C-alpha positions as CSV (number, residue, x, y, z in Angstrom):
1,M,-7.5,29.9,-8.8
2,I,-10.3,27.5,-9.5
3,T,-13.9,28.0,-8.5
4,E,-15.8,26.0,-5.8
5,Q,-17.8,24.2,-8.5
6,Q,-14.6,23.2,-10.4
7,R,-13.0,22.0,-7.1
8,H,-16.2,19.9,-6.4
9,Y,-16.0,18.4,-9.9
10,I,-12.3,17.5,-9.5
11,M,-12.7,16.0,-6.1
12,S,-15.8,13.9,-7.2
13,R,-13.6,12.2,-9.8
14,I,-11.1,10.8,-7.3
15,R,-11.5,7.1,-6.8
16,G,-10.6,5.0,-3.8
17,K,-10.2,1.7,-5.7
18,A,-8.5,0.8,-9.0
19,T,-6.4,3.9,-9.0
20,K,-3.7,4.3,-11.6
21,P,-0.9,3.5,-9.0
22,E,-2.8,0.4,-7.9
23,L,-3.3,-0.7,-11.4
24,L,0.4,-0.4,-12.1
25,V,1.2,-2.6,-9.1
26,R,-1.5,-5.1,-10.0
27,S,-0.3,-5.3,-13.6
28,W,3.3,-5.9,-12.6
29,L,2.4,-8.6,-10.0
30,W,0.2,-10.4,-12.4
31,K,2.8,-10.4,-15.3
32,H,5.3,-11.8,-12.9
33,G,3.1,-14.7,-11.8
34,Y,1.8,-13.4,-8.4
35,R,-1.9,-14.1,-7.9
36,Y,-3.9,-12.0,-5.5
37,R,-7.3,-10.8,-4.4
38,L,-8.5,-7.3,-4.1
39,N,-10.0,-5.4,-1.1
40,V,-10.6,-8.6,0.9
41,N,-13.1,-7.7,3.7
42,S,-12.0,-10.6,5.9
43,V,-8.4,-9.3,6.2
44,P,-8.0,-6.5,8.8
45,G,-7.8,-3.0,7.2
46,R,-9.1,-4.2,3.8
47,P,-5.8,-4.0,2.0
48,D,-5.7,-3.0,-1.7
49,I,-4.0,-6.3,-2.6
50,V,-3.9,-9.5,-0.7
51,L,-1.5,-12.4,-1.5
52,R,-2.7,-15.2,0.7
53,R,0.0,-17.6,-0.2
54,Y,2.6,-15.1,1.1
55,R,0.3,-14.0,3.9
56,T,1.0,-10.5,2.7
57,A,-1.2,-7.4,2.5
58,I,-0.2,-4.6,0.1
59,F,-1.4,-1.0,0.5
60,V,-0.9,1.3,-2.5
61,N,-1.1,4.8,-0.9
62,G,-1.5,8.1,-2.5
63,C,1.0,10.6,-1.2
64,F,-1.5,13.4,-0.7
65,W,-4.3,11.3,0.9
66,H,-2.0,9.4,3.3
67,G,0.4,12.3,4.2
68,H,3.6,10.9,2.7
69,E,6.2,13.4,4.0
70,E,9.3,12.0,2.3
71,C,8.3,12.8,-1.3
72,G,7.4,16.4,-0.6
73,K,4.3,16.2,-2.7
74,P,1.5,16.4,-0.1
75,S,1.1,20.1,0.5
76,I,-2.0,21.0,2.4
77,P,-4.6,23.0,0.3
78,K,-4.9,26.7,1.2
79,R,-8.6,26.5,1.4
80,N,-10.2,24.7,4.3
81,T,-6.8,23.9,5.8
82,E,-8.1,22.7,9.2
83,F,-10.3,20.1,7.5
84,W,-7.5,18.7,5.4
85,V,-5.0,18.6,8.3
86,T,-7.5,16.7,10.4
87,K,-8.5,14.4,7.6
88,I,-4.9,13.4,6.6
89,A,-4.0,13.0,10.3
90,R,-7.0,10.6,10.7
91,N,-5.9,8.7,7.6
92,R,-2.4,8.2,8.9
93,E,-3.7,7.1,12.3
94,R,-6.0,4.6,10.7
95,D,-3.2,3.3,8.5
96,Q,-0.9,2.7,11.5
97,R,-3.7,0.9,13.3
98,N,-4.4,-1.3,10.3
99,Y,-0.7,-2.1,9.9
100,K,-0.5,-3.1,13.5
101,D,-3.7,-5.2,13.4
102,L,-2.3,-7.1,10.4
103,H,1.1,-7.6,11.9
104,D,-0.5,-8.8,15.2
105,A,-2.6,-11.3,13.1
106,G,0.6,-12.7,11.5
107,W,0.5,-10.8,8.2
108,Y,3.4,-9.2,6.4
109,V,2.5,-5.6,5.4
110,S,3.9,-3.8,2.5
111,V,3.2,-0.1,1.7
112,I,3.9,1.2,-1.8
113,W,3.7,5.0,-2.2
114,E,2.5,6.7,-5.3
115,C,5.8,8.5,-5.7
116,Q,7.6,5.1,-5.8
117,L,5.8,4.2,-9.0
118,K,7.2,6.9,-11.3
119,K,8.6,5.5,-14.6
120,N,12.2,5.9,-13.5
121,N,11.9,3.7,-10.4
122,I,8.8,1.4,-10.7
123,E,10.9,-1.6,-11.6
124,A,13.2,-1.1,-8.6
125,T,10.2,-0.6,-6.3
126,M,8.5,-3.8,-7.5
127,R,11.7,-5.8,-7.4
128,S,12.1,-4.8,-3.8
129,I,8.5,-5.9,-3.1
130,E,9.3,-9.2,-4.9
131,H,12.4,-9.7,-2.8
132,A,10.4,-9.0,0.4
133,L,7.6,-11.4,-0.7
134,N,10.1,-14.2,-1.3
135,T,12.0,-13.6,1.9
136,H,8.8,-13.6,3.8
137,L,7.7,-16.9,2.1
138,L,11.0,-18.5,3.0
139,E,10.7,-17.4,6.6
140,M,7.1,-18.8,6.8
141,Y,8.2,-22.3,5.6
142,K,11.6,-22.7,7.0
143,C,12.3,-25.8,9.0
144,K,13.3,-25.2,12.6
145,N,15.4,-28.3,13.0
146,Y,17.0,-28.4,9.6
147,N,20.5,-27.5,10.9
148,N,20.3,-29.8,13.9
149,N,19.9,-33.0,11.7
150,T,23.4,-34.4,12.0
151,N,23.8,-38.2,11.9
């Protein structure tokens, strides 16, 4: 068991921007030719990564902080449980509200979870993001009357 001072020190070192998972995603995108902006205030929800050309917002979520239930990692701390349950629930509600606002504004939203960026599956995760980006780009620019042009 760690002391309250040790816990305070650990928690004070947790960053909200430029986290290791976010840096992995940014590095992969840049190496593969995708150019982006970070934490753009003018985009609803202030996504971690914004690809304007693709009208896409990418959120890189930590499994604990955003309550990712599928990976099994986010267990609630035994101390101050009520605080953590409330905090994580608020984070999840805010996330859903941000995703809806972006979608309503015509943005494509992609969420990458920390657990999806493990060494054994980062390439597959990023390839699926790449596929989604390209599919979305094609949908944005498709011609409506292309198939109706018969002469």
